[in-house]
Residue frames as qw, qx, qy, qz and C-alpha x, y, z in Angstrom:
[[0.006, -0.879, -0.477, -0.009, 0.02, -0.02, -0.03],
 [0.030, 0.991, -0.109, 0.074, 2.94, 2.40, 0.55],
 [0.801, 0.056, -0.171, 0.570, 6.61, 3.00, 0.68],
 [0.127, -0.972, 0.086, -0.179, 8.63, 5.56, 2.49],
 [0.676, 0.244, -0.409, 0.563, 12.34, 6.03, 3.24],
 [0.528, -0.841, -0.113, -0.029, 13.30, 7.04, 6.79],
 [0.093, 0.769, -0.557, 0.299, 16.49, 8.46, 8.33],
 [0.537, 0.171, -0.800, 0.204, 18.47, 5.90, 10.06],
 [0.706, -0.593, -0.046, -0.383, 16.99, 4.40, 13.32],
 [0.422, -0.656, 0.595, -0.193, 18.71, 2.82, 16.24],
 [0.388, -0.132, 0.906, 0.108, 18.23, -0.72, 14.86],
 [0.178, -0.042, -0.769, -0.612, 16.48, -2.57, 12.13],
 [0.193, -0.488, -0.843, 0.117, 13.72, -3.46, 14.56],
 [0.006, -0.557, -0.276, 0.783, 13.30, 0.23, 15.43],
 [0.183, 0.200, -0.504, -0.820, 12.88, 0.83, 11.61],
 [0.185, -0.267, -0.909, -0.260, 10.32, -1.90, 11.47],
 [0.110, -0.611, -0.665, 0.414, 8.24, -0.38, 14.31],
 [0.031, 0.506, -0.037, -0.861, 8.51, 3.10, 12.85],
 [0.168, 0.028, -0.714, -0.680, 7.36, 1.78, 9.46],
 [0.167, -0.462, -0.870, 0.030, 4.28, 0.32, 11.21],
 [0.081, -0.624, -0.414, 0.658, 3.51, 3.54, 12.86],
 [0.056, 0.334, -0.351, -0.873, 3.85, 5.43, 9.58],
 [0.197, -0.179, -0.824, -0.500, 1.63, 2.99, 7.71],
 [0.140, -0.558, -0.780, 0.247, -1.07, 3.15, 10.49],
 [0.007, 0.573, 0.158, -0.804, -1.12, 6.97, 10.38],
 [0.155, 0.256, -0.522, -0.799, -1.54, 6.85, 6.64],
 [0.121, -0.304, -0.930, -0.167, -4.22, 4.28, 6.77],
 [0.029, -0.572, -0.567, 0.592, -6.24, 6.57, 8.93],
 [0.164, 0.545, -0.104, -0.815, -6.20, 9.18, 6.22],
 [0.304, 0.361, -0.634, -0.613, -6.47, 7.08, 3.09],
 [0.532, 0.029, -0.789, -0.306, -8.22, 3.69, 3.97],
 [0.733, -0.428, 0.107, -0.518, -10.58, 1.88, 6.30],
 [0.651, 0.267, -0.688, 0.176, -7.86, -0.82, 6.62],
 [0.699, -0.618, 0.196, -0.302, -8.06, -2.66, 10.05],
 [0.960, -0.168, 0.177, 0.137, -5.55, -5.43, 9.29],
 [0.095, 0.871, -0.474, -0.092, -1.82, -5.07, 9.08],
 [0.987, 0.046, -0.005, 0.152, 0.86, -7.67, 7.97],
 [0.079, -0.851, 0.520, 0.006, 4.60, -7.82, 8.59],
 [0.851, 0.263, -0.444, 0.099, 7.34, -10.23, 7.84],
 [0.240, 0.423, -0.638, 0.597, 8.92, -9.40, 11.25],
 [0.634, -0.409, -0.656, -0.015, 7.79, -11.61, 14.12],
 [0.430, -0.222, -0.482, 0.730, 9.38, -9.37, 16.60],
 [0.178, -0.185, -0.074, -0.964, 7.11, -6.47, 15.68],
 [0.642, -0.396, -0.502, -0.423, 4.14, -8.65, 16.43],
 [0.628, -0.302, -0.573, 0.432, 5.77, -9.67, 19.81],
 [0.147, -0.015, -0.240, 0.959, 6.36, -5.95, 20.66],
 [0.419, -0.293, -0.223, -0.830, 2.68, -5.09, 19.92],
 [0.739, -0.335, -0.524, -0.259, 1.28, -8.06, 21.74],
 [0.751, -0.508, -0.290, 0.305, 3.74, -7.82, 24.81],
 [0.218, 0.855, -0.103, 0.459, 4.77, -4.21, 25.02],
 [0.565, -0.784, 0.225, -0.126, 5.93, -4.56, 28.75],
 [0.915, -0.129, 0.253, 0.286, 8.63, -7.06, 27.58],
 [0.573, 0.452, 0.178, 0.660, 10.22, -4.33, 25.27],
 [0.286, -0.822, -0.211, 0.445, 11.02, -1.32, 27.48],
 [0.348, -0.331, 0.320, 0.817, 13.50, 0.08, 24.90],
 [0.043, 0.333, 0.626, 0.703, 10.49, 0.62, 22.49],
 [0.074, -0.571, -0.644, 0.504, 8.36, 2.47, 25.07],
 [0.110, 0.495, -0.046, -0.861, 8.24, 5.74, 23.10],
 [0.243, 0.133, -0.702, -0.656, 7.45, 4.12, 19.87],
 [0.162, -0.321, -0.933, -0.022, 4.79, 1.88, 21.43],
 [0.085, 0.511, 0.457, -0.723, 2.95, 4.85, 23.05],
 [0.272, 0.360, -0.340, -0.825, 2.39, 6.21, 19.46],
 [0.297, 0.027, -0.870, -0.392, 1.32, 2.91, 18.24],
 [0.094, -0.358, -0.866, 0.337, -1.05, 2.25, 21.06],
 [0.203, 0.496, 0.213, -0.817, -2.62, 5.68, 20.57],
 [0.303, 0.269, -0.585, -0.702, -3.15, 4.82, 16.90],
 [0.164, -0.129, -0.975, -0.079, -4.58, 1.38, 17.72],
 [0.192, 0.423, 0.621, -0.632, -7.52, 3.16, 19.48],
 [0.424, 0.466, -0.173, -0.757, -8.57, 4.54, 16.03],
 [0.482, 0.178, -0.771, -0.376, -8.67, 0.97, 14.58],
 [0.701, -0.293, 0.301, -0.576, -11.45, -0.86, 16.53],
 [0.983, 0.065, 0.135, -0.107, -10.69, -4.12, 14.78],
 [0.099, 0.803, -0.583, -0.069, -6.96, -3.74, 14.76],
 [0.961, -0.086, 0.260, 0.044, -5.15, -6.95, 13.74],
 [0.203, 0.778, -0.572, -0.161, -1.48, -7.59, 12.89],
 [0.972, 0.022, 0.228, -0.053, -0.37, -10.91, 11.36],
 [0.351, -0.514, 0.659, 0.422, 2.97, -12.50, 10.17],
 [0.832, 0.535, 0.022, -0.145, 3.44, -13.10, 6.52],
 [0.807, -0.213, 0.332, 0.439, 6.57, -15.06, 5.52],
 [0.100, -0.657, 0.352, 0.659, 9.21, -13.06, 3.60],
 [0.252, -0.033, 0.799, 0.545, 8.94, -15.28, 0.53],
 [0.216, 0.666, 0.710, 0.076, 5.27, -14.18, 0.05],
 [0.053, 0.968, 0.160, -0.184, 6.26, -10.39, 0.00],
 [0.700, -0.066, 0.285, 0.652, 9.27, -10.33, -2.20],
 [0.286, 0.641, 0.351, 0.620, 7.94, -7.58, -4.44],
 [0.264, -0.935, -0.104, -0.215, 7.17, -5.16, -1.57],
 [0.669, -0.586, 0.139, 0.435, 10.55, -5.92, 0.00],
 [0.593, 0.265, 0.311, 0.694, 12.11, -4.95, -3.25],
 [0.031, 0.851, 0.278, 0.443, 10.16, -1.72, -3.18],
 [0.542, -0.836, -0.006, 0.087, 11.36, -0.93, 0.38],
 [0.749, -0.249, 0.234, 0.567, 14.97, -1.66, -0.59],
 [0.385, 0.541, 0.360, 0.655, 14.59, 0.69, -3.57],
 [0.176, -0.912, -0.234, -0.286, 13.20, 3.39, -1.34],
 [0.703, -0.629, 0.034, 0.329, 16.15, 3.27, 0.91],
 [0.672, 0.117, 0.273, 0.678, 18.42, 4.18, -1.95],
 [0.125, 0.848, 0.281, 0.432, 16.76, 7.61, -2.48],
 [0.453, -0.004, -0.335, 0.826, 18.79, 10.45, -1.10],
 [0.194, -0.244, 0.056, -0.949, 15.81, 12.64, -0.71],
 [0.396, 0.068, 0.711, -0.577, 12.66, 12.18, 1.35],
 [0.301, -0.022, -0.777, -0.552, 10.22, 9.78, -0.43],
 [0.412, 0.173, 0.662, -0.601, 6.59, 9.07, 0.38],
 [0.400, 0.035, -0.637, -0.658, 4.20, 7.00, -1.77],
 [0.371, 0.127, 0.791, -0.470, 0.87, 5.72, -0.65],
 [0.610, 0.283, -0.237, -0.701, -1.63, 4.22, -3.06],
 [0.820, -0.014, 0.545, -0.174, -2.92, 0.88, -4.30],
 [0.820, 0.564, 0.033, 0.094, -0.88, 0.88, -7.49],
 [0.753, -0.285, 0.136, 0.578, 2.89, 0.61, -8.10],
 [0.060, 0.873, -0.139, -0.464, 4.69, 3.90, -9.19],
 [0.818, 0.507, 0.102, 0.250, 6.27, 3.89, -12.61]]
């Protein structure tokens, strides 16, 4: 549904959590989506057991606030082999030297 490049985060896991937060904010504006998918099992663990991840407290506050806006919020794991195309888009977005934001249901040319 979207791609965006971010400045560097503390870790790859922080980047994954930040990407989820960004997607949730954008879905509020552009879609009635209630279901989110990730290839990162740790992100799901962070969402389901936030007290076990104290180093993500700041990021989790934002996500928990956003979750209130999604009455039927659901996040599920998708194996990486099933999302090779979107993974390729994310890697391409990281190569841009300027800020990039794309949200839609088609692929930019």
